[in-house]
C-alpha positions as CSV (number, residue, x, y, z in Angstrom):
1,M,-33.0,-9.1,-36.9
2,T,-35.1,-9.0,-40.1
3,K,-34.9,-5.7,-42.0
4,H,-36.3,-5.0,-45.4
5,H,-36.2,-1.8,-47.5
6,V,-39.6,-1.2,-49.0
7,K,-40.3,0.6,-52.3
8,Q,-42.2,3.8,-51.5
9,S,-45.5,4.8,-53.0
10,P,-45.7,7.9,-55.2
11,A,-45.0,11.1,-53.3
12,R,-47.8,12.8,-51.5
13,A,-48.2,16.5,-50.8
14,V,-47.0,15.8,-47.2
15,T,-45.3,12.8,-45.7
16,A,-44.5,11.7,-42.1
17,G,-41.8,13.8,-40.5
18,Q,-42.2,16.9,-42.8
19,P,-43.4,20.1,-41.1
20,T,-46.5,21.7,-42.2
21,Q,-48.5,24.9,-41.5
22,G,-51.8,23.3,-42.6
23,P,-54.7,21.6,-40.9
24,L,-54.5,18.1,-39.5
25,T,-54.1,15.5,-42.2
26,P,-56.2,12.4,-42.6
27,E,-53.1,10.4,-41.7
28,E,-52.7,12.3,-38.4
29,L,-56.4,11.9,-37.6
30,Q,-56.0,8.1,-38.2
31,L,-53.1,7.9,-35.8
32,S,-54.9,10.0,-33.2
33,G,-57.8,7.5,-33.4
34,R,-55.5,4.6,-32.6
35,N,-53.6,6.3,-29.8
36,H,-54.9,8.4,-27.0
37,S,-53.8,11.0,-24.4
38,M,-54.4,11.1,-20.7
39,P,-57.2,13.7,-19.9
40,F,-55.9,16.5,-17.7
41,E,-58.5,15.8,-15.0
42,A,-56.6,12.5,-14.4
43,L,-53.9,14.6,-12.8
44,H,-56.1,14.4,-9.7
45,D,-54.9,10.8,-9.2
46,D,-51.5,9.8,-7.9
47,I,-51.7,6.7,-10.0
48,T,-53.3,6.9,-13.4
49,P,-56.0,4.4,-14.1
50,V,-55.0,2.0,-16.9
51,G,-57.7,3.2,-19.2
52,L,-56.6,6.9,-18.8
53,H,-52.9,6.3,-19.2
54,Y,-51.5,7.6,-22.5
55,L,-51.1,5.0,-25.2
56,L,-48.9,4.9,-28.3
57,I,-48.9,1.9,-30.6
58,H,-46.4,2.1,-33.5
59,F,-47.7,-0.8,-35.6
60,D,-50.3,-3.4,-34.8
61,I,-51.0,-5.0,-31.4
62,P,-49.6,-8.5,-31.4
63,H,-51.8,-11.2,-29.7
64,L,-49.4,-13.4,-27.8
65,A,-50.3,-16.5,-25.8
66,A,-48.6,-16.4,-22.5
67,D,-48.2,-20.2,-22.3
68,S,-46.2,-20.4,-25.5
69,W,-44.4,-17.0,-25.3
70,R,-40.7,-17.0,-24.5
71,L,-38.1,-14.4,-23.9
72,R,-34.8,-15.3,-25.5
73,L,-31.4,-13.9,-24.5
74,S,-28.8,-14.4,-27.2
75,G,-25.7,-13.0,-28.9
76,S,-22.6,-12.1,-27.0
77,F,-23.5,-13.9,-23.7
78,E,-21.6,-16.7,-22.1
79,R,-24.8,-18.7,-22.3
80,S,-28.1,-18.3,-24.1
81,L,-31.3,-18.3,-22.1
82,E,-35.0,-18.9,-22.9
83,L,-37.5,-18.0,-20.3
84,S,-41.2,-18.4,-19.9
85,L,-43.4,-15.9,-18.3
86,E,-43.6,-18.1,-15.2
87,D,-39.8,-18.2,-15.0
88,I,-39.7,-14.4,-15.0
89,K,-42.5,-14.2,-12.4
90,A,-40.6,-16.6,-10.2
91,R,-37.7,-14.1,-9.9
92,P,-37.7,-11.4,-7.1
93,P,-40.6,-9.0,-7.8
94,V,-40.4,-5.2,-7.5
95,T,-43.3,-2.7,-7.7
96,M,-42.4,0.9,-8.6
97,P,-44.4,4.0,-9.5
98,V,-43.0,5.5,-12.7
99,T,-44.2,8.4,-14.8
100,M,-44.0,7.6,-18.5
101,E,-44.2,10.2,-21.2
102,C,-44.1,10.0,-25.0
103,A,-41.1,11.8,-26.6
104,G,-43.6,13.4,-29.0
105,N,-45.7,14.9,-26.3
106,G,-46.6,18.5,-27.4
107,R,-45.8,17.9,-31.0
108,S,-49.0,19.3,-32.4
109,L,-48.4,22.7,-30.7
110,L,-45.2,23.3,-32.6
111,K,-45.3,25.8,-35.5
112,P,-44.7,24.5,-38.2
113,R,-46.1,21.2,-37.1
114,P,-44.0,18.0,-37.6
115,L,-46.2,15.4,-39.2
116,S,-46.6,12.3,-36.9
117,Q,-48.8,11.4,-34.0
118,P,-50.4,14.8,-33.2
119,W,-50.1,14.9,-29.5
120,G,-51.4,17.8,-27.4
121,L,-49.9,17.7,-23.9
122,G,-51.5,14.6,-22.5
123,A,-49.1,11.9,-23.7
124,V,-48.2,10.9,-20.1
125,G,-49.3,8.8,-17.2
126,T,-48.1,7.3,-13.9
127,A,-48.6,3.7,-13.2
128,E,-47.4,1.2,-10.6
129,W,-45.3,-1.3,-12.6
130,T,-44.5,-4.8,-11.3
131,G,-41.7,-6.9,-12.6
132,T,-38.1,-8.0,-11.9
133,P,-34.8,-6.1,-12.4
134,L,-33.0,-6.8,-15.6
135,A,-29.4,-6.7,-14.3
136,P,-29.5,-10.0,-12.4
137,L,-30.7,-11.8,-15.5
138,L,-27.9,-10.3,-17.6
139,D,-25.4,-11.5,-14.9
140,E,-26.9,-14.9,-15.0
141,A,-26.4,-15.1,-18.8
142,G,-22.9,-13.7,-18.5
143,L,-22.2,-10.8,-20.8
144,A,-19.1,-11.3,-22.9
145,D,-16.3,-8.8,-22.8
146,D,-17.0,-7.7,-26.4
147,A,-20.6,-6.8,-25.8
148,V,-21.3,-3.1,-26.2
149,E,-25.1,-2.8,-26.4
150,L,-28.2,-4.8,-25.7
151,V,-31.0,-4.8,-28.4
152,F,-34.5,-5.2,-27.1
153,T,-37.0,-6.4,-29.8
154,G,-40.8,-6.5,-29.6
155,A,-43.2,-8.8,-31.4
156,D,-44.7,-5.9,-33.3
157,S,-43.4,-5.0,-36.8
158,G,-44.2,-2.6,-39.6
159,I,-42.8,-0.2,-42.1
160,Q,-41.4,3.3,-41.2
161,G,-39.1,5.4,-43.3
162,G,-39.2,2.8,-46.0
163,V,-37.7,0.2,-43.7
164,E,-39.6,-3.0,-42.7
165,E,-38.5,-4.4,-39.3
166,P,-39.7,-5.2,-35.8
167,Y,-39.8,-2.4,-33.3
168,A,-36.4,-2.6,-31.5
169,R,-34.3,-0.2,-29.4
170,S,-30.9,-0.6,-27.7
171,L,-29.3,0.5,-24.5
172,T,-25.6,0.5,-23.7
173,I,-24.4,-2.1,-21.2
174,D,-24.2,0.5,-18.5
175,E,-27.7,1.8,-19.2
176,A,-29.2,-1.7,-19.2
177,M,-27.4,-2.7,-16.0
178,H,-29.0,0.2,-14.0
179,P,-30.7,-1.4,-11.0
180,D,-34.1,0.2,-11.8
181,V,-34.4,-1.1,-15.4
182,M,-37.0,-3.8,-15.2
183,L,-38.9,-6.5,-17.1
184,V,-42.5,-5.8,-16.2
185,Y,-45.5,-8.0,-16.4
186,A,-48.1,-6.1,-14.4
187,M,-49.6,-2.6,-14.4
188,N,-51.5,-1.2,-11.4
189,G,-51.7,-4.7,-9.9
190,E,-53.1,-6.4,-13.0
191,P,-51.5,-8.3,-15.9
192,L,-50.3,-5.9,-18.6
193,P,-53.1,-5.0,-20.9
194,L,-52.6,-6.1,-24.5
195,Q,-52.1,-2.6,-25.6
196,H,-49.4,-1.9,-23.0
197,G,-47.2,-4.8,-23.9
198,Y,-48.7,-8.1,-22.7
199,P,-47.2,-10.4,-21.6
200,L,-43.9,-8.6,-20.9
201,R,-42.3,-5.2,-21.6
202,L,-39.1,-3.4,-20.8
203,L,-39.3,-0.5,-18.4
204,V,-36.6,2.2,-18.5
205,P,-37.5,4.7,-15.7
206,G,-36.7,8.3,-16.4
207,W,-36.5,7.9,-20.1
208,Y,-39.1,8.8,-22.7
209,G,-41.5,5.9,-23.5
210,M,-39.9,4.8,-26.7
211,A,-37.1,3.0,-24.7
212,S,-39.6,0.8,-22.8
213,V,-40.1,-1.8,-25.6
214,K,-43.5,-3.5,-25.5
215,W,-44.3,-7.2,-26.3
216,L,-40.7,-8.0,-25.6
217,T,-39.5,-11.2,-27.2
218,S,-35.7,-11.0,-27.3
219,V,-32.6,-9.4,-25.7
220,E,-29.5,-9.6,-27.9
221,A,-26.1,-8.6,-26.8
222,V,-24.3,-7.1,-29.8
223,T,-20.6,-6.1,-30.4
224,T,-21.3,-3.0,-32.5
225,R,-23.8,-0.2,-32.2
226,F,-27.4,-1.0,-33.2
227,L,-28.5,0.9,-36.2
228,G,-32.2,0.0,-36.4
229,Y,-34.6,2.7,-37.6
230,Q,-36.1,3.4,-34.2
231,Q,-32.7,3.9,-32.7
232,A,-30.6,5.5,-35.5
233,V,-33.2,7.5,-37.4
234,A,-36.3,8.1,-35.3
235,Y,-36.1,9.8,-31.9
236,H,-33.5,12.4,-32.5
237,Y,-33.4,16.2,-31.9
238,L,-32.9,17.6,-35.4
239,Q,-33.2,21.0,-37.0
240,G,-33.8,19.5,-40.5
241,P,-34.3,16.3,-42.3
242,D,-30.7,15.2,-42.2
243,G,-29.0,13.8,-39.1
244,P,-27.4,12.7,-37.1
245,G,-28.7,15.1,-34.4
246,L,-28.8,14.2,-30.7
247,P,-30.6,11.0,-29.5
248,V,-33.7,11.4,-27.4
249,T,-33.1,9.8,-23.9
250,H,-34.3,11.2,-20.6
251,I,-37.5,13.1,-20.0
252,R,-37.2,16.8,-20.0
253,V,-38.6,18.7,-17.0
254,R,-42.4,19.4,-17.4
255,S,-45.5,20.3,-15.4
256,L,-49.2,20.2,-16.1
257,M,-52.2,21.9,-14.5
258,V,-55.6,20.5,-14.0
259,P,-57.6,23.2,-15.9
260,P,-59.8,24.9,-13.3
261,G,-63.6,25.4,-13.5
262,I,-65.7,23.9,-16.3
263,P,-65.0,23.6,-20.0
264,D,-66.6,24.8,-23.2
265,F,-67.3,21.6,-25.1
266,Y,-65.7,22.6,-28.4
267,T,-62.8,24.9,-27.4
268,R,-62.1,23.5,-23.9
269,R,-61.8,27.1,-22.8
270,R,-62.4,27.3,-19.0
271,V,-65.0,29.2,-17.1
272,V,-64.7,29.9,-13.3
273,D,-66.4,32.1,-10.8
274,A,-64.5,35.0,-9.2
275,G,-62.8,34.4,-5.9
276,P,-60.3,31.9,-4.5
277,V,-59.6,29.1,-6.9
278,M,-57.3,26.1,-6.1
279,L,-54.9,25.5,-8.9
280,H,-53.0,22.2,-8.8
281,G,-51.3,19.7,-11.1
282,R,-48.2,17.4,-11.4
283,T,-44.6,17.9,-12.3
284,W,-41.8,15.5,-13.2
285,S,-38.3,15.2,-14.8
286,G,-36.0,12.5,-15.9
287,H,-32.9,14.7,-15.2
288,G,-33.3,15.1,-11.5
289,E,-35.9,16.0,-8.9
290,V,-38.2,19.0,-9.5
291,E,-37.2,21.6,-7.0
292,R,-39.4,24.6,-8.0
293,L,-42.8,25.1,-9.6
294,E,-44.1,28.5,-10.7
295,V,-47.5,29.5,-11.8
296,G,-48.0,32.3,-14.3
297,I,-51.1,34.5,-14.1
298,D,-51.2,36.8,-17.2
299,G,-47.3,36.6,-17.4
300,E,-46.7,37.3,-13.7
301,W,-44.9,34.3,-12.1
302,M,-45.2,33.1,-8.5
303,P,-44.1,30.0,-6.6
304,A,-46.4,27.1,-5.9
305,H,-46.3,24.5,-3.1
306,L,-44.6,21.2,-4.0
307,E,-45.6,18.0,-2.3
308,L,-43.3,15.0,-1.9
309,P,-42.9,12.8,-5.1
310,L,-44.4,9.4,-5.2
311,G,-41.1,7.8,-6.0
312,D,-37.7,8.5,-7.6
313,Y,-39.2,8.3,-11.1
314,A,-42.8,9.5,-10.4
315,W,-44.4,12.9,-10.6
316,R,-45.1,15.1,-7.6
317,R,-48.2,17.2,-6.9
318,W,-48.2,21.0,-6.8
319,S,-50.8,23.5,-5.7
320,M,-51.5,27.2,-5.3
321,V,-54.5,29.4,-4.5
322,W,-55.4,32.0,-7.2
323,V,-57.8,34.8,-6.3
324,A,-59.5,35.1,-9.6
325,S,-60.8,38.5,-10.7
326,P,-63.5,38.9,-13.4
327,G,-62.2,39.0,-17.0
328,E,-60.1,37.0,-19.4
329,H,-56.9,35.4,-18.0
330,V,-54.1,33.1,-19.2
331,L,-52.7,30.6,-16.7
332,Q,-49.4,28.7,-17.1
333,C,-47.1,26.6,-15.0
334,R,-43.4,25.8,-15.4
335,A,-40.9,23.7,-13.4
336,M,-37.2,23.6,-12.7
337,D,-35.2,20.5,-11.7
338,T,-32.0,19.9,-9.8
339,S,-30.0,19.9,-13.1
340,G,-30.9,23.6,-13.5
341,A,-33.2,23.0,-16.5
342,R,-36.4,25.0,-16.6
343,Q,-39.4,24.7,-18.8
344,P,-39.4,27.3,-21.6
345,V,-42.3,29.6,-22.2
346,E,-41.7,29.7,-25.9
347,Q,-41.3,26.7,-28.2
348,V,-38.0,25.1,-28.9
349,W,-38.6,23.7,-32.3
350,N,-37.1,20.5,-33.8
351,Y,-37.8,18.6,-37.0
352,Q,-39.3,15.4,-35.4
353,G,-41.2,17.3,-32.8
354,M,-39.5,15.7,-29.8
355,G,-39.3,16.8,-26.2
356,N,-41.5,19.9,-26.6
357,N,-41.8,20.8,-22.9
358,M,-43.1,24.3,-23.5
359,A,-45.2,25.6,-20.6
360,Q,-48.9,24.7,-20.8
361,R,-51.3,27.5,-21.5
362,V,-54.8,27.6,-20.1
363,E,-57.2,30.3,-21.1
364,V,-59.8,31.1,-18.5
365,T,-62.9,33.3,-18.4
366,V,-63.7,34.5,-14.8
367,R,-67.3,35.5,-14.3
């Protein structure tokens, strides 16, 4: 894998990763123009339309021709493989609904704010992904006894933290051999859009989105731990600039509400009429099934109704009727999963702004 250290430009007042109390920087605004959140009203849908699904692109979108593209398996295998897209499509297909969330979701709400993609709470979406399980392909190539990890490399590359390299992430052998880890080539019944990894991407259900490498070109079995930037430096829970911290893996329990009523254009503050109001939204977790959802009305919490999940790795719908009285109100929702984890009401700060699953806050004027 190509890796270059790049001489840094003169220091700026703020740089990526540093926390700040100030307004959004030009760099953050530029990132937010390239990437986009899912609007909360898309929570109405079991499956998120492709154009509304959240999108994060680290570097540039590579344009790959499907007829010349190949996936290469190399390294500590008994045999190397080179597969075309048609070879992969000829393998047994699986379609599975999976909720995917960016590890930085909620970053912009932290105080002080870590500088990176300034997500609100909409860096999420649920799609039906079609592909083929990875494990049989690894069995076919024959993992050698000394293999400890698999490195998944995409066709996109760039500079981050002064390091120039392609986007790459690794999984341990046990993680990669999980039967639900897939190579996917379709999203909601159509070929992967360019921005979502065409022609092929990895899908690691239950993990934050950084693990599901897009524009996948190679799978390398390695005999030592992979120390690429996206694995060893980025995506860690840290309390300061120095590591190592804890690596980001599975999605923390979260819930979101469809904001009721109508919005003010600029502030997005909600306005509803007094009387019964149906509150509803979605909840999910990568650490176990969500078993309880509570709605807070001005700090008083009460249980909501949970519907069946769409699948083992997909969100489930919740609902509750609120009898709204005139005045100003604050609505929140929080979930608990079978691991015992519950969404916090207050922020749990970390240096990179990862996994901020603080309960959503919706301010409402009832008229």
